[in-house]
N, C-alpha and C positions, 0 to 999 in steps of 0.2 A: 452708659449701660442701658440695656433694654429693660422693659417693665418687669419681666420675670426676675431678672437679677436684682433689680431695685427692691422687689418684694423680699427676696432672700436677705439682702442687706438690712432691711428694716426689721425683719424677724430676728436677725443676729443682734442688732442693737438692743432690742427688747430683752433678749436672753441674757446678754452680758450685764445689762443694768440689773436684771433680776438676781443674777448670781454674784453681784459685787459684794454683798454682805458676807457670803461664804468665803470669797477670796480674801477679804479682810481678816476674817476669823483665822484662816489657815495660812496667812501670809508668811510667817516665819518658816514653817515647814516647806511650803511650796517654793519659796525663793531659795532655800538651801538646796532643794531638789534640782532646781533649774540653774544653779550657780555655775557648775562646770561649763555649761553651754555659753552662758553669759561671759565667763572668763575667756573662753576661746574666741568669741566674737570680738571682745575688746582687744585681745592680743593681736588679732588680725587687723583691726581697724587702726590701732596705735593712735588714739586721739591725741591731738597736739593742743598747745595752750590757747590758741585763738580760734580753734575750729568752731564753725557753726554746725550743729548736729541736729538731725531729725531722727527721732525714735518713733517708729510706727507700730501700732497695736501695743501700746505701752502698758496697758493693764494697770497694775498697781505700781509701776514705775521703773522696773528693771528691764534691760540693763542701762536705761537712760540716766537714772539717778547716779549710778556709779560712774558713768562717763562724765557727767556734769562735775562730780567731785574731783576729777582728774584735770579739769581745765583751769587755766589761770584767768584768761580774759574771754573765753568762748562761752557759748550758751547752748543748751539742749532744749529743743522744742518737742514736748511729749504729745503724741496724738493718739486718739482712739475713737472708735464709734460710740463708746459708752462714757457719758458724762460722770456716772457714778463711780466707775473704775478710776477715772482721772482725778476725782476728788480724793480717793485713797492715795493716789500717787502724790498729790500735793501735800497731804498730811504726812506721808512718809518722808518727803523731801524736807518739810519743815522740821520734823523730828530730828533729822540729821544735819540741820543747819545749812541745807543746800539752797542757795538763792538764785543761781544762774539757770533757772528753768522757766518755761512757760508751758501751759497746757492748752490744747486746742482740740475740740471735738470736731472730727471731720472723717470723710470717707477717703480711703487710700486711692480710690479710682477717680477722685475729683479733689486733688490736693490744692488748698487755697494759697499757693505760694508761686512766686515768679520763677521763671526759668533760672537755672544756675544759682540757686540760693544757698545750698548747703555743701559743706566740705565732706561730710560723713552722714551716712544713713544706716540705721540699725533696725532690725525687725525680727524679734524673737517669737517664733511660734504664732505667726499671723497668717502666713501665705496659704496654709491649708484651708483657711476659712474665707478667703477673698472670693467673692462671686466670679470675678473676671481676673484671673491671675496675670494674664498678659497685659491687660490694661493697667493693672496695679504696678507692675515692674516698669512699664513705659512711663507712667507718671513719676515713679521714683527717679528714673533716669533723667527725666525732664528737669526736675528741680535740683539735681545733683550738678555741681560745678565740674567742668572739664578737669580730669585728673583726680576727681573725688573718689572716695572709697565707699563701698556698700557691702553689708554682710547681713545674712538672714539665717535662720535656723528652722528646720522642719523635723517632724518625727520620722524616724526610720520605720522599717517594716514591723508589722504586728508581732512577729516571732521574737523580736528583740525588745518588746515593750510589754512585759507581763503585767505591769501596773495597770494597763488598760484592759488587756485581754482577760485577766483574772475575773473581772466583773462582767465585761460585755460578753465574754464567751458563755458564762452561765446564763445571762439574760437571754441571749439568742437561743440557747438550748430550751429555755422554758417559755419563750414568747415568740409569736410569729411577727417578727420585725422585718419590714421590707428592706432589702439590701439596696442602698442608693447606687445610682450609676457611678462609675469610676471618676467621672469629671465633677461630681457634686462635691461641695465643701464637706470636709471630714478629716479626722485625725491623721489618716494614712494616705491622703490624696497625693502627697508629694514625695512618697517614700521611694519611688522607683529611681534607681541610680541614673544620674545624668539628666533627669527631668528638669530640675531647677537650672542646671547649667544651660540647657537648651533654651529655656525661657529667657535667661539673662542674655544669651547670644542674640535672640530675636529683638531684644531691646537695645542692641548695639553696645553692650558692655564687653570688656576684655579682661585678660589676665584672670580668668575664672578658675576657681579651685573648689573642690568639695572635700570635706573631712568628717569622718564619723567621730562623735564625742559620746562617751559613756557617762551615765549618771546613776545615782542611787536615791530612791525615795525611802527615806529613813522614817518609817512609820512607828517602828518599835513593837506595836501590838496589832493584832487583827482588828480589834475594835477601832483603833485609830484609822487604819486603812479604810474600813467600811464607812466610818463617819466622814472622813475626808472626801471619798468618792461620791457619797450621797449629798454632800454640800456643794462641791465645785465642778464635778464632772457632768456637764450638761446632757450627754447622751444617756448616761446612767439614770439621772433624775427624770429625764423625759420618758424613758422606757418604764421606769417604776411607777410613774404617775398614771400609766394606763393599765396597770396590773391590779387585780383584786388583792385583798389582804392575804389570802391563802397563798397566792403566787408570790407575793412579796416576801412572805415568811420563808417559803421554799428557796427562793433565790438567795436570800440572806444566808440561810443555813448552808447552802451549797458553796457560796463564795467563801464563807468561813472555813468550810472543809477544804476547799482548794488551796487557800492560803496556809492553813495549818499543816496540810500535808507537805507543802513545799518548804515551809519554815518550821520544821518540827521542834527546833530548839526554842521557839517562841520569839525569836528576834527577827521582826519583819522589816528587812531592808531589801527593797525590790529594785532590780537592775532596769535601766532604761537605755535607749540609744537614740541619738539625734544626728542629723546631717547639718553641718554648718557650711554655707556657701558664701564665698567671697568674690568680689569683682571690682573692677575700676572702670571709670568712664574715660 
């Protein structure tokens, strides 16, 4: 990677380490929210007893830990830029009695593995943030065995992910936030239909498929939604850190109003949409 992309990577590493405590705090809610995507990824991968599995951008451990629990003699290598996130993954694995895992802090664009090491690769909600997505998928393809399976998930378009836009829409209305270029890392960078399939093709992968998977963020209350987003959503926290107190108060009030109007019955269960992409080598 060039120096500019390395700077982005290092900034991301700092951010994910910083937010690890929030992810640990909200792990039950967020993993329940992301479970339908993980379930579809696992269904497509169909992990087998002796598979050697690489889980990239593992965060607090899923879907890698669930895959590990399905193997008899196989192993899952959990990787992430953030050592603090992987520490939570190890704790979660230990709590569930899962022993066939290892954790390695590394950059997806410079994977520290030999060619043809893994039978299966999974990567849930990592691609949107990789500084060089083509280099990342080429590295994944390099370490995947011939005939191996790979699956990833990215967020769909903003219009289908109100859980993000409810906050960021209000923030953008109240603050002058620069719009990043389309190719810059971000939540919806991979939302265009066929974009990920094209990347996979460029890496020499075959039997590529894309599927939309719906999910629900079950916050229950507007308070829970606001507290969650201001603990774990990096773009929200970054924007609010630059606002004065009056602007923060106004944004919070308007987010509450936006959520309460949509969920007038007080039951805040917010729809989401992701794209799951599968391929083989």
